[in-house]
C-alpha positions in Angstrom: -11.2 17.0 44.5 -10.1 18.9 47.1 -11.6 22.2 47.8 -11.2 23.4 50.5 -14.3 26.1 52.6 -11.7 28.9 53.6 -13.8 32.1 53.3 -16.8 30.6 53.6 -19.8 30.7 55.9 -20.7 27.4 56.8 -23.8 26.2 58.6 -24.3 22.5 59.8 -27.6 21.3 60.4 -28.5 17.9 61.7 -31.0 16.2 59.5 -34.9 16.5 62.3 -34.1 19.8 62.1 -33.8 20.5 58.1 -36.7 17.9 58.0 -39.6 16.4 60.4 -38.9 13.5 61.5 -41.3 13.3 64.4 -42.9 10.0 62.6 -39.9 8.3 61.6 -38.5 9.0 65.6 -41.8 8.0 67.2 -41.0 5.2 65.2 -37.6 4.2 66.8 -38.4 5.2 70.1 -41.3 2.8 70.4 -40.4 0.5 69.0 -36.2 0.2 68.0 -33.6 0.6 65.7 -34.7 -2.6 63.1 -38.5 -1.4 62.9 -36.7 1.9 62.2 -34.4 0.5 59.6 -36.7 -0.7 57.8 -39.9 2.2 58.0 -36.9 4.5 56.7 -35.6 2.5 53.7 -39.4 1.6 53.5 -41.0 5.0 52.7 -37.1 6.7 51.1 -38.9 7.7 48.0 -41.7 9.8 49.9 -40.0 13.3 50.3 -39.9 14.2 54.0 -41.7 17.1 54.7 -39.9 21.6 56.0 -38.6 20.8 58.9 -38.0 24.3 61.4 -35.1 25.2 60.0 -35.6 25.1 56.8 -36.6 28.2 55.3 -33.7 29.2 57.3 -31.0 27.4 55.4 -33.4 27.8 52.2 -33.0 31.6 52.5 -28.7 31.5 53.0 -28.9 29.0 50.2 -29.7 31.9 48.0 -27.7 34.2 49.2 -25.1 32.9 46.7 -27.6 33.9 43.7 -26.9 37.8 45.2 -23.1 37.2 45.7 -22.5 35.1 42.6 -19.1 33.7 41.4 -18.1 30.8 43.8 -20.5 29.6 45.9 -19.3 31.6 49.7 -22.3 30.2 52.2 -22.2 26.2 52.5 -25.1 24.1 54.5 -23.3 20.7 55.3 -25.6 17.7 56.7 -24.5 15.8 59.7 -26.6 13.2 60.7 -26.7 10.6 63.7 -28.3 8.2 60.5 -26.7 5.2 58.4 -26.3 5.8 54.8 -28.8 3.7 54.2 -31.0 5.1 56.4 -30.1 8.3 55.4 -30.8 8.3 51.7 -34.4 9.9 52.3 -33.0 13.1 53.5 -30.7 12.6 50.3 -33.3 12.0 48.3 -35.6 15.1 50.7 -32.9 17.4 49.9 -32.9 17.0 45.4 -36.9 16.6 45.9 -36.8 20.5 46.8 -33.9 21.5 44.7 -31.0 22.1 48.0 -27.8 22.6 46.7 -26.5 20.2 49.8 -24.0 18.3 48.7 -21.4 17.3 52.0 -23.0 14.8 55.0 -21.8 12.6 57.3 -24.1 10.4 58.9 -23.0 8.5 61.6 -24.7 5.6 62.7 -26.8 6.5 66.1 -23.2 8.0 67.5 -23.1 11.9 67.7 -21.8 13.9 64.3 -20.6 16.8 66.5 -16.9 15.2 66.8 -17.0 16.5 62.3 -17.8 20.1 62.6 -14.1 21.5 62.9 -13.6 18.8 59.7 -15.5 20.6 57.8 -14.9 24.2 58.8 -18.7 25.2 59.6 -19.0 28.5 62.4 -22.5 27.5 62.7 -23.7 24.1 64.0 -27.9 23.3 64.6 -29.3 21.2 65.7 -32.4 19.5 68.1 -29.9 17.1 70.0 -28.9 19.1 72.9 -26.2 17.7 74.1 -24.3 17.5 70.3 -25.3 21.6 71.1 -22.9 21.6 74.4 -20.1 19.8 72.5 -19.9 22.0 69.6 -19.9 24.7 71.9 -16.6 23.1 74.2 -15.2 22.9 70.4 -15.5 26.6 70.2 -18.2 26.4 67.3 -21.7 28.6 67.8 -24.3 26.3 68.2 -27.7 26.3 68.8 -31.1 23.9 70.4 -34.1 24.9 67.6 -36.9 25.8 70.2 -39.7 27.0 68.0 -42.7 25.2 67.7 -42.5 26.7 64.2 -40.1 27.2 61.5 -41.0 30.2 59.2 -40.0 32.6 57.3 -39.6 36.4 57.6 -41.4 38.3 54.4 -38.8 40.5 53.6 -36.0 39.2 50.5 -33.3 40.5 53.9 -32.2 37.1 56.0 -32.8 38.6 60.0 -30.1 37.0 62.7 -31.2 38.2 67.0 -28.7 38.0 68.9 -28.3 38.0 72.5 -25.9 40.4 73.6 -24.2 37.8 77.1 -23.2 35.0 76.9 -24.2 34.5 73.3 -22.6 37.5 72.1 -20.4 38.6 75.0 -18.9 36.3 77.6 -20.7 36.3 80.4 -18.7 38.1 82.4 -21.2 41.3 83.3 -24.0 38.4 83.5 -21.9 36.5 86.8 -22.2 39.9 88.6 -26.0 40.5 88.2 -26.3 36.4 89.1 -24.8 36.8 92.0 -24.7 40.4 93.9 -28.0 41.7 90.9 -29.1 44.6 89.1 -27.8 47.6 91.4 -23.6 45.5 91.4 -24.0 44.4 87.6 -25.4 48.5 86.2 -22.5 49.7 89.0 -19.7 47.2 87.2 -21.3 48.2 83.2 -21.0 52.0 84.1 -17.2 51.8 85.4 -16.2 49.1 83.1 -17.7 51.6 80.1 -14.1 52.0 77.7 -13.8 48.0 79.3 -14.6 46.1 75.3 -16.5 43.0 76.6 -14.6 39.7 76.1 -16.7 37.6 73.1 -19.0 34.9 73.1 -19.0 31.4 71.3 -21.3 33.9 68.6 -18.6 35.8 68.1 -16.9 34.4 64.8 -20.2 33.8 63.7 -21.5 37.6 63.4 -18.4 38.9 62.2 -19.0 36.1 59.4 -21.9 37.5 58.6 -20.1 40.6 58.6 -17.2 39.7 55.8 -20.7 39.0 54.1 -22.6 42.2 54.5 -19.3 43.9 53.4 -20.1 42.4 49.3 -22.8 44.8 49.3 -23.6 48.8 50.1 -25.9 48.5 53.8 -28.8 49.6 52.0 -28.5 46.5 49.9 -27.0 43.8 51.9 -29.2 41.3 51.9 -28.3 39.6 55.6 -29.5 41.8 58.8 -28.5 41.4 62.2 -29.8 42.7 64.8 -28.6 42.6 68.6 -31.2 42.4 71.3 -31.4 42.3 74.6 -32.5 42.9 78.3 -29.6 46.1 78.9 -30.9 49.3 79.0 -28.7 52.7 79.7 -26.8 53.1 81.2 -25.1 49.4 80.5 -25.8 50.0 76.8 -22.2 52.3 76.3 -19.9 49.3 76.6 -22.4 47.3 74.4 -21.7 50.1 72.2 -17.8 50.6 72.2 -17.1 46.8 72.4 -18.9 45.8 68.8 -16.6 49.2 67.4 -13.7 46.9 69.4 -14.5 44.3 67.0 -15.1 46.5 64.3 -18.4 44.5 63.7 -21.1 46.3 61.2 -24.9 45.5 63.5 -27.6 47.4 61.6 -29.9 47.2 64.7 -29.1 47.2 69.1 -33.0 46.5 70.8 -32.1 48.7 74.5 -35.4 46.7 75.8 -34.4 46.9 79.8 -36.6 43.7 80.5 -39.3 44.2 78.4 -40.3 40.6 77.1 -38.4 39.9 73.6 -40.9 38.8 71.3 -43.0 41.4 70.0 -39.5 43.4 69.4 -38.7 40.1 67.4 -42.0 40.2 65.4 -41.8 43.5 64.7 -37.9 43.3 63.6 -39.5 39.8 61.5 -36.7 37.5 62.5 -35.9 34.3 60.7 -33.8 33.0 63.3 -33.5 34.6 67.0 -30.2 32.8 69.7 -31.0 33.4 73.2 -29.3 31.8 76.0 -32.6 32.3 78.7 -34.2 28.9 78.8 -37.6 31.1 79.2 -36.9 33.7 76.9 -36.6 31.3 74.1 -39.7 29.5 75.1 -41.6 33.1 74.9 -40.2 33.5 71.6 -40.2 30.0 70.5 -44.2 30.3 69.1 -43.3 32.9 67.1 -39.9 32.7 65.4 -37.2 30.3 64.9 -35.2 30.2 67.8 -32.1 29.0 68.8 -30.8 27.9 73.0 -27.6 28.6 73.3 -26.7 26.0 76.4 -23.8 29.0 77.6 -23.1 30.7 80.0 -23.8 31.1 83.6 -27.8 30.5 83.5 -26.9 26.7 82.1 -25.0 26.3 84.2 
C-alpha cells in the first residue's frame, strides 16, 4: 500500500527520546552489545517507561482527533536498535496505545539517512551527531537535553522557539558575536525593512502554521511563541520578517537579555528550541528542551 506523507506534519523521534532506555543503555556501556541484546530480549514484554519526549509525542498524535478526517500528524520511530532488540520498543508503543506504525531499526548505524525518505520536518534525538546530520540535510532537528519531559496543563500544544539561528538565519548573531551589541543594534536598525533569512526551523514553523489555519485563532490546538533575547529597536526586523513569510506566530517575547526560563514556565511551553547551550541548560530542568546545534554559537 503506497501512502505518501505529502501535506502531513511528520516528526521523527529516536527510541531513547520516546522511552526511558537508561537502564538498558547502561548494560550496553558496561557489558557490550551482546549483553544489551540479551537484556532487551529477556525484558521485551516489560513496557518501557516514558522518556522526556513522550508527553510531546502523545499531545501531537492527539491533534489528529481534533483535526478529523485523515491523519495529518505522523510520528516515525528512528532507532539505532536492530529489529530484534527494537521489539521491546514497539511493544511499549502498543502498550501505551500510540498510533505509530512506521520505523527504521538500523542495527547500530545512525538512522539520520532515512529522515528525508520518510518526509520528516522535525527530528528529535538524544544523539547530537545524528541531529547535526539531520540539520545538514535541511531538516529541523534538536538534541533533547532536558532533565524532565513534561506537558503543559493547557489543552493546547505549545511550542517555543528562539529566533536567531533557529527560526532565522544566524546572520545577525554573527555580527553580535564578532562586533558586539552596539554594532548588532546598528546593523539591525539599518536592515529593519530587509527580511532575515530562514533558519533550520522555518519550514517546521510553516508546517505548524498550516495546521493552525484549520481552526479559528481562538480555537487552535497549537500555539507558538518566539522567545528571544532581542529587544527594541532590534525587534522591528523580526516582526517584518514573519510578516514577509506570511507566518503567524501567536506570542513574541523580547527579553533584552533576561533569563528565558521563567517566561517559558509562564507560557507553559511543551517544548523549547534554542541554539545556545546556556539557555538550554537553564530551561532544561523545567521545560522539555531541544538544543539546536546550528549557527555561529555552535561553530
